[in-house]
C-alpha positions as CSV (number, residue, x, y, z in Angstrom):
1,M,128.9,95.8,98.3
2,P,129.2,97.5,101.9
3,A,130.8,94.4,104.4
4,D,128.6,92.7,107.4
5,G,127.9,95.5,109.7
6,Y,129.1,98.7,107.6
7,I,126.6,100.9,109.1
8,D,124.8,101.7,105.7
9,Y,121.6,103.7,107.0
10,I,120.2,105.6,110.2
11,E,117.3,106.3,110.3
12,L,114.6,109.2,113.0
13,P,112.1,109.9,114.8
14,G,110.9,113.1,112.3
15,A,107.1,114.0,113.5
16,D,107.5,117.7,111.7
17,I,109.1,116.1,108.2
18,A,108.7,120.0,107.2
19,A,110.9,121.4,110.1
20,T,113.6,119.2,109.6
21,K,114.0,119.4,106.1
22,K,114.4,123.3,106.6
23,F,116.4,123.0,110.2
24,Y,119.4,120.7,108.6
25,G,119.4,121.9,105.3
26,S,119.7,125.4,107.0
27,V,122.0,124.2,109.3
28,F,124.4,121.3,108.0
29,G,123.8,121.9,104.4
30,W,121.9,118.2,104.3
31,S,120.1,117.6,101.0
32,F,116.5,115.6,100.9
33,T,114.2,113.5,98.8
34,D,110.3,113.3,99.7
35,Y,108.8,109.4,99.8
36,G,105.1,110.3,100.6
37,P,104.3,113.1,103.1
38,D,105.5,111.0,106.0
39,Y,109.1,110.7,105.3
40,A,112.2,112.2,104.3
41,A,115.6,110.9,103.2
42,F,118.6,112.7,103.3
43,D,122.7,112.8,102.2
44,S,124.9,114.6,104.4
45,A,128.1,114.6,102.2
46,G,127.4,110.7,101.3
47,R,126.2,109.4,105.1
48,Q,122.3,108.6,104.1
49,G,119.7,108.1,106.6
50,G,115.7,109.2,106.5
51,F,113.5,110.9,109.0
52,N,110.3,109.4,109.5
53,A,106.7,110.7,110.6
54,E,105.7,107.4,111.3
55,R,108.3,107.3,114.1
56,K,107.1,110.0,116.6
57,V,108.4,109.0,119.5
58,V,112.1,110.6,121.1
59,T,112.9,108.1,123.4
60,A,115.8,109.4,125.7
61,G,118.8,107.8,126.3
62,G,118.4,106.4,122.4
63,P,122.0,106.2,120.7
64,L,123.5,109.5,120.0
65,I,124.5,110.5,116.4
66,V,127.3,113.0,116.3
67,L,128.4,115.2,113.9
68,Y,131.7,117.4,113.2
69,A,132.5,121.3,113.1
70,A,136.0,122.7,112.0
71,D,134.2,126.0,113.3
72,L,132.3,124.9,116.9
73,D,131.3,127.8,118.1
74,G,130.2,129.3,114.7
75,M,128.1,126.1,114.5
76,E,126.3,126.4,118.1
77,A,125.6,129.9,116.5
78,K,123.6,128.4,113.9
79,V,122.3,125.5,115.9
80,K,120.5,128.5,117.9
81,A,120.0,130.2,115.3
82,A,117.5,127.7,113.8
83,G,116.0,126.8,116.9
84,A,117.4,124.1,117.9
85,E,117.7,123.7,122.4
86,I,121.0,123.3,123.3
87,V,121.5,120.6,125.8
88,S,124.9,120.5,127.3
89,R,128.3,121.1,126.2
90,E,131.7,119.6,127.2
91,T,135.2,119.6,127.1
92,F,137.5,116.4,127.4
93,E,140.6,115.2,125.8
94,G,140.7,115.6,122.2
95,G,138.8,118.3,121.9
96,R,134.7,120.1,122.7
97,R,131.1,119.2,121.5
98,F,127.8,120.2,122.3
99,H,124.7,118.4,122.7
100,F,121.0,119.9,120.6
101,R,117.7,118.2,120.7
102,D,116.4,118.8,116.3
103,P,112.6,119.9,116.0
104,N,111.6,116.5,117.0
105,G,113.3,116.2,120.0
106,N,116.1,114.1,118.5
107,E,119.2,115.1,120.7
108,I,122.5,115.1,118.3
109,A,126.1,116.4,119.0
110,V,128.5,118.2,116.9
111,W,132.0,118.0,118.1
112,T,135.6,119.3,117.2
113,K,139.0,118.7,117.7
114,A,141.5,119.8,120.4
115,P,143.3,122.8,118.8
């Protein structure tokens, strides 16, 4: 059993469940389990969460989910090719990252370590 305070699950707005599954499945290889037409749970290498169509409003400035990529430039190309908008890029001590908006408008970041 996880300890108190363990981040157990992440749920994001997902107004278009089909587009969401297509995007995250093709870019990151996530798998999904549908729980009715308005909810899809995801598994990302053991990290779990879901997309909820009933939570249609994406709020700017909310929590930021950060994913990792060994090849950041290659991952950015995949994200763009899947139709996501790249909203920023930055370099910082220890690495680089970019932010994108998914098909629902959620802002997600992807980072890599500095060489």
